[in-house]
C-alpha positions as CSV (number, residue, x, y, z in Angstrom):
1,M,154.1,50.7,241.4
2,A,156.7,52.0,239.1
3,R,159.7,49.8,238.4
4,G,162.3,50.2,241.1
5,E,160.1,52.3,243.3
6,F,159.6,51.2,246.9
7,R,157.2,52.7,249.4
8,S,157.3,52.3,253.2
9,G,154.3,52.0,255.5
10,G,152.9,55.0,257.4
11,S,151.9,55.6,261.0
12,G,148.1,55.6,260.5
13,A,145.4,53.6,262.3
14,G,146.5,50.1,263.4
15,C,150.2,51.1,263.2
16,G,151.7,51.6,266.7
17,S,155.1,53.0,267.6
18,G,158.1,51.2,268.9
19,A,159.1,47.6,268.0
20,G,155.5,46.7,266.9
21,G,155.4,49.6,264.5
22,V,158.7,48.6,263.0
23,K,157.6,45.1,262.5
24,N,154.4,46.2,260.7
25,E,156.3,48.6,258.5
26,N,158.8,45.9,257.6
27,S,156.0,43.6,256.7
28,V,154.5,46.1,254.4
29,K,158.0,46.7,252.9
30,N,158.4,42.9,252.3
31,V,155.1,42.7,250.5
32,E,155.9,45.8,248.4
33,N,159.4,44.4,247.6
34,E,157.9,41.1,246.5
35,K,155.4,42.9,244.2
36,S,158.2,45.0,242.8
37,V,160.5,42.1,242.2
38,K,157.6,40.3,240.5
39,N,156.8,43.3,238.3
40,V,160.5,43.6,237.4
41,N,160.6,39.9,236.5
42,N,157.5,40.2,234.4
43,E,158.9,43.2,232.6
44,K,162.2,41.4,232.0
45,S,160.2,38.4,230.8
46,A,158.2,40.6,228.4
47,E,161.4,42.3,227.2
48,S,163.1,38.9,226.8
49,E,160.2,37.6,224.8
50,K,160.2,40.7,222.6
51,S,164.0,40.4,222.1
52,E,163.7,36.7,221.2
53,K,160.9,37.5,218.8
54,N,162.9,40.3,217.1
55,E,166.0,38.1,217.0
56,K,164.0,35.3,215.3
57,R,162.6,37.8,212.9
58,L,166.1,39.1,212.1
59,N,167.3,35.6,211.5
60,N,164.5,35.1,208.9
61,L,165.1,38.2,206.8
62,R,165.2,38.1,203.0
63,H,168.0,40.1,201.4
64,L,167.3,42.1,198.3
65,P,169.6,43.3,195.5
66,V,170.4,47.0,195.7
67,Q,168.3,48.9,193.1
68,E,168.8,52.4,191.8
69,A,165.0,52.7,191.6
70,W,164.9,53.0,195.4
71,F,166.9,56.2,195.5
72,H,165.3,59.7,195.4
73,G,166.7,63.2,195.8
74,A,170.1,62.3,194.5
75,V,171.7,64.0,191.5
76,S,173.6,60.9,190.5
77,L,174.2,57.3,191.7
78,E,177.6,55.8,191.6
79,Q,177.7,52.0,191.2
80,R,180.5,50.6,193.2
81,Q,181.6,47.0,193.9
82,E,180.4,47.4,197.5
83,G,177.0,49.0,196.6
84,I,175.5,52.3,195.5
85,K,176.8,55.7,196.6
86,P,174.4,58.7,196.1
87,W,175.8,62.1,195.2
88,R,174.4,65.6,195.0
89,I,176.5,66.4,191.9
90,P,177.2,64.4,188.8
91,F,179.8,62.1,190.3
92,R,181.6,61.7,187.0
93,D,182.2,65.5,187.0
94,Y,183.7,65.5,190.5
95,D,186.8,67.3,189.4
96,L,184.7,70.1,188.0
97,Y,183.4,71.0,191.5
98,P,186.6,71.9,193.4
99,P,187.7,71.7,196.0
100,D,186.9,68.0,196.7
101,G,183.4,68.0,195.4
102,I,182.1,71.4,196.7
103,G,184.3,71.3,199.8
104,G,183.4,67.7,200.5
105,K,179.7,68.4,200.8
106,A,178.4,66.9,197.6
107,E,178.6,63.3,198.9
108,I,176.5,64.2,202.0
109,C,173.0,62.7,201.8
110,S,170.8,65.6,203.0
111,G,167.4,65.1,201.5
112,I,168.2,61.7,199.9
113,R,165.9,58.9,200.7
114,L,165.0,55.3,199.7
115,R,161.3,54.8,198.8
116,L,159.6,51.4,198.6
117,S,156.2,49.8,199.1
118,T,156.2,46.8,201.4
119,G,154.3,44.9,204.0
120,S,157.4,44.1,206.0
121,E,157.5,45.0,209.6
122,T,161.3,44.9,209.6
123,L,163.7,46.7,207.4
124,L,167.5,46.2,207.7
125,L,169.7,48.6,205.8
126,R,173.4,47.8,205.3
127,F,176.1,50.3,204.3
128,E,179.8,50.9,204.6
129,P,180.8,52.0,208.1
130,L,179.8,55.6,208.8
131,A,182.5,58.2,209.0
132,E,180.8,59.9,211.9
133,D,177.8,59.7,214.2
134,A,174.6,60.0,212.2
135,S,170.8,59.4,212.3
136,L,168.5,57.6,209.9
137,D,164.7,58.1,209.8
138,C,161.9,55.7,208.7
139,V,158.8,57.4,207.5
140,A,155.7,55.3,206.9
141,D,152.8,56.7,204.9
142,G,154.0,60.2,205.5
143,S,154.6,59.9,209.3
144,L,157.9,59.5,211.1
145,V,157.8,56.2,212.9
146,Q,161.4,55.6,214.0
147,T,164.7,57.4,214.2
148,L,167.9,55.5,214.7
149,R,170.9,57.2,216.3
150,L,174.1,55.5,215.0
151,A,177.7,55.8,216.2
152,A,180.6,56.3,213.8
153,E,181.7,53.0,212.2
154,A,178.1,51.5,212.4
155,G,177.4,49.5,209.3
156,E,173.7,48.8,209.5
157,A,170.4,50.2,210.6
158,C,167.5,48.0,211.6
159,F,164.0,49.4,211.8
160,T,161.7,47.0,213.7
161,G,158.1,47.0,214.7
162,L,157.0,48.9,211.6
163,P,153.2,49.3,211.0
164,P,151.5,46.1,209.7
165,G,150.2,45.9,206.2
166,V,151.4,47.3,202.9
167,K,152.7,50.8,203.4
168,E,154.8,53.4,201.7
169,L,158.2,53.6,203.4
170,E,160.8,56.3,203.1
171,I,164.3,55.8,204.7
172,Y,166.0,59.2,205.0
173,L,169.8,59.0,204.9
174,P,171.9,61.3,207.1
175,Q,172.1,65.0,206.5
176,N,175.7,65.2,207.9
177,T,177.6,62.4,206.1
178,G,177.8,60.3,203.0
179,V,176.6,56.7,202.7
180,K,177.2,53.8,200.4
181,I,174.3,51.4,200.5
182,S,175.3,47.8,200.2
183,G,172.1,45.9,201.0
184,L,168.6,45.8,202.2
185,A,166.6,43.1,203.9
186,I,162.9,42.6,204.8
187,D,160.8,39.9,206.5
188,D,161.1,36.6,204.7
189,N,157.4,36.4,203.9
190,A,157.1,40.0,202.6
191,V,157.7,41.7,199.3
192,A,159.0,45.1,198.5
193,E,158.7,47.2,195.3
194,P,160.4,50.5,194.4
195,L,158.1,53.4,195.0
196,A,157.9,56.1,192.3
197,D,157.5,59.7,193.2
198,T,155.4,61.5,190.7
199,R,155.1,64.8,192.5
200,P,156.4,68.0,190.9
201,R,160.1,68.5,191.4
202,W,161.6,71.1,193.6
203,V,165.3,72.0,193.6
204,T,166.6,74.1,196.4
205,Y,170.1,75.5,196.7
206,G,171.7,77.0,199.8
207,S,174.1,76.9,202.7
208,S,174.3,74.9,206.0
209,I,171.0,76.5,206.8
210,T,169.6,74.4,203.9
211,Q,171.7,71.3,204.5
212,C,170.4,71.4,208.2
213,V,173.0,69.4,210.0
214,A,171.5,70.5,213.4
215,A,168.0,69.3,212.6
216,S,166.7,66.7,215.0
217,S,166.9,64.0,212.3
218,P,167.2,63.8,208.5
219,S,163.4,63.9,207.8
220,R,163.1,67.0,210.1
221,T,165.2,69.4,207.9
222,W,163.2,72.4,206.8
223,P,163.3,71.4,203.1
224,V,161.9,67.9,203.8
225,I,159.2,69.3,206.1
226,A,158.3,71.9,203.5
227,A,158.3,69.4,200.6
228,G,155.8,67.3,202.5
229,E,153.5,70.3,203.1
230,I,153.6,71.7,199.6
231,G,153.6,68.3,197.9
232,Y,156.9,68.3,196.0
233,H,159.7,65.8,195.2
234,L,162.8,67.4,196.8
235,T,166.4,67.7,195.6
236,N,168.3,69.5,198.4
237,L,171.5,71.3,197.2
238,G,172.4,72.7,200.6
239,F,176.2,72.8,200.9
240,S,177.4,73.8,204.3
241,G,179.9,76.6,204.1
242,N,179.9,76.3,200.3
243,C,176.9,78.3,198.9
244,L,179.2,80.6,196.9
245,M,177.3,80.8,193.6
246,E,180.0,79.0,191.5
247,P,179.4,78.9,187.8
248,M,179.1,75.1,187.8
249,I,176.1,75.4,190.3
250,G,174.2,77.3,187.7
251,R,174.9,74.6,185.1
252,L,173.9,71.9,187.5
253,I,170.6,73.4,188.4
254,R,170.0,74.3,184.8
255,D,170.3,70.7,183.8
256,L,168.2,69.2,186.6
257,P,164.4,68.5,186.1
258,A,162.5,71.1,188.1
259,D,159.0,72.5,188.5
260,L,160.2,74.9,191.2
261,I,163.6,76.3,192.0
262,T,164.6,78.2,195.2
263,L,168.0,79.7,195.9
264,C,168.9,80.8,199.5
265,V,172.0,82.8,198.8
266,G,174.3,85.2,200.5
267,V,175.2,84.1,204.0
268,N,178.3,82.0,203.0
269,I,179.5,84.7,200.8
270,Y,179.3,87.1,203.8
271,G,181.1,84.6,206.0
272,A,183.8,83.6,203.6
273,A,184.2,87.1,202.2
274,S,184.4,85.4,198.8
275,S,182.7,88.2,196.9
276,S,182.8,92.0,197.3
277,P,179.7,94.2,196.8
278,R,181.2,95.0,193.4
279,M,181.0,91.4,192.2
280,F,178.0,90.0,194.1
281,K,175.3,91.2,191.8
282,P,177.1,90.1,188.6
283,L,177.6,86.6,190.1
284,L,173.9,86.4,191.0
285,I,172.9,87.6,187.5
286,G,175.1,85.0,186.0
287,L,173.7,82.2,188.2
288,L,170.1,83.2,187.3
289,E,170.7,83.6,183.6
290,T,172.5,80.3,183.4
291,I,169.5,78.5,185.0
292,R,167.1,80.3,182.7
293,E,168.9,78.8,179.6
294,K,166.7,75.7,180.1
295,H,164.2,76.7,182.8
296,T,162.7,79.6,180.9
297,K,159.4,79.6,182.7
298,T,160.0,77.6,185.9
299,P,159.1,79.5,189.0
300,L,162.4,80.7,190.5
301,V,162.5,82.2,193.9
302,V,165.6,84.0,195.3
303,I,165.7,84.1,199.1
304,S,167.9,86.5,201.0
305,P,169.6,85.6,204.3
306,I,167.5,85.0,207.4
307,Y,168.2,86.9,210.5
308,G,171.9,86.8,211.5
309,T,172.4,88.7,214.8
310,E,175.7,90.6,214.7
311,R,176.0,90.1,210.9
312,E,173.1,92.6,210.6
313,T,175.4,95.4,211.6
314,E,179.0,94.2,211.4
315,E,180.7,94.5,208.1
316,N,182.7,91.6,206.8
317,P,186.3,92.2,205.5
318,L,184.9,93.3,202.1
319,G,182.3,95.7,203.5
320,F,179.2,93.5,203.4
321,T,176.4,93.4,205.9
322,L,173.4,91.2,205.6
323,P,171.0,94.2,205.0
324,L,173.2,95.4,202.2
325,M,173.2,91.8,200.7
326,R,169.4,91.7,200.9
327,R,169.2,95.0,199.0
328,E,171.5,93.7,196.3
329,I,169.5,90.5,195.9
330,A,166.2,92.4,195.8
331,D,167.6,94.8,193.3
332,T,168.9,92.0,191.1
333,V,165.5,90.3,191.0
334,K,163.8,93.7,190.1
335,L,166.3,94.2,187.3
336,L,165.6,90.9,185.7
337,Q,161.9,91.2,186.2
338,A,162.0,94.6,184.4
339,R,163.7,92.8,181.6
340,G,160.7,90.5,181.2
341,D,161.3,87.6,183.6
342,R,157.8,87.2,184.9
343,H,158.6,83.9,186.7
344,L,161.3,85.2,188.9
345,H,160.4,86.2,192.5
346,Y,162.0,87.4,195.7
347,L,161.5,86.3,199.3
348,D,163.0,88.5,202.0
349,G,164.7,86.1,204.5
350,L,163.6,88.3,207.4
351,E,160.0,87.7,206.5
352,W,160.7,84.0,206.9
353,F,162.9,84.0,210.0
354,G,163.4,87.4,211.6
355,P,164.7,89.1,214.8
356,A,161.8,87.8,216.8
357,D,163.0,84.3,216.1
358,G,166.6,85.0,217.1
359,N,166.3,82.9,220.3
360,L,166.1,79.8,218.1
361,L,169.6,80.4,216.7
362,T,172.2,78.2,218.4
363,D,175.2,80.4,217.5
364,G,173.8,83.6,216.2
365,L,173.6,82.1,212.7
366,H,172.3,78.5,212.6
367,P,168.8,77.5,213.8
368,G,168.6,74.5,216.1
369,P,166.0,71.7,215.7
370,E,163.1,73.9,216.8
371,G,164.2,76.6,214.4
372,Y,164.3,74.2,211.4
373,E,160.9,73.0,212.3
374,L,159.7,76.6,212.2
375,L,161.3,77.3,208.9
376,G,159.7,74.2,207.4
377,S,156.3,74.9,208.7
378,R,156.4,78.5,207.5
379,F,157.9,77.9,204.1
380,G,154.6,77.1,202.2
381,S,152.9,80.3,203.1
382,R,156.0,82.4,202.5
383,L,156.5,80.7,199.1
384,A,152.9,81.3,198.1
385,A,153.2,85.0,199.1
386,A,156.5,85.4,197.1
387,L,154.9,83.8,194.0
388,R,152.1,86.4,194.4
389,E,154.8,89.1,194.7
390,E,153.4,90.3,198.0
391,M,156.9,90.2,199.6
392,L,158.8,91.9,196.8
393,H,160.6,94.9,198.3
């Protein structure tokens, strides 16, 4: 019987009506109630035993000094008295990324994770109180094993019941807020070593659709899903509302190590009306040519906006629609290809997420969790096709 479920007796053979029937029914009820109470007590006892075991384990954790070698996916790491704060810009150049470090988005931890090899079945992460509700993910040997939903002001995340034996752990930090890591603890009898990531490096730049606040959890953003499928070390430069192709972004990407670079551009420029059709192509040319100063042969894929409902037909205040923007992006890529850039490619966003997928948009622009899963699962094949130039229009 399920916990809390009570069943009464029926009126079949041996069960009369009237007072006798009521007595038999009550008798059956009493037996069932006793069984149910016993089951509930057993469940409570098991829960209590598990809780005591976890509490004992937590009381016997070994605290480790915070190490920069744990962090992956950050552009820079700021050492503070209270711990380490990861950034998605060079934090010493904060003032060169106005306003407030790319609209306050550069401190957000989308794509940033801690990697370590350990046999511990518990991992406690401590940090400064969160500015808002957030989630953290624990991935073991490539599989998501636990997601913690934390309220604003939470200062620690404790992953328990992790798989036994030595494993590769990745702790994905929130994709919607910044975090300062102040400590990490593991089982007292366990060891932990920083885990290197020798995969080729992928830098992706984009808008909120690349930052992916609405993904179900930080390891379920489309860039993280795609990086796992194509086998790349990810640096996510998705800045919600702030993918405006500023000159400093070109310098930032130029100076980062990268074996693959993708740029999802356009939708924030449409939304903010920050560039007219007259200036859009020169801005994109400047961005690409700046990156090419050091990444002369790195595969570089420019991705136009995905499907955007009314933005497909409604002009913004400067006369842009998404179809016009896609044409400008494709024409820019063709122009630079004609000038000899054989490692530059174009991916039409509609081939990645088109009108048929519009039901997965939550507000006519942003995908929801299912939409981000779809983007991540499709990306590898769309990327391969773009690199073969099958999707150049």
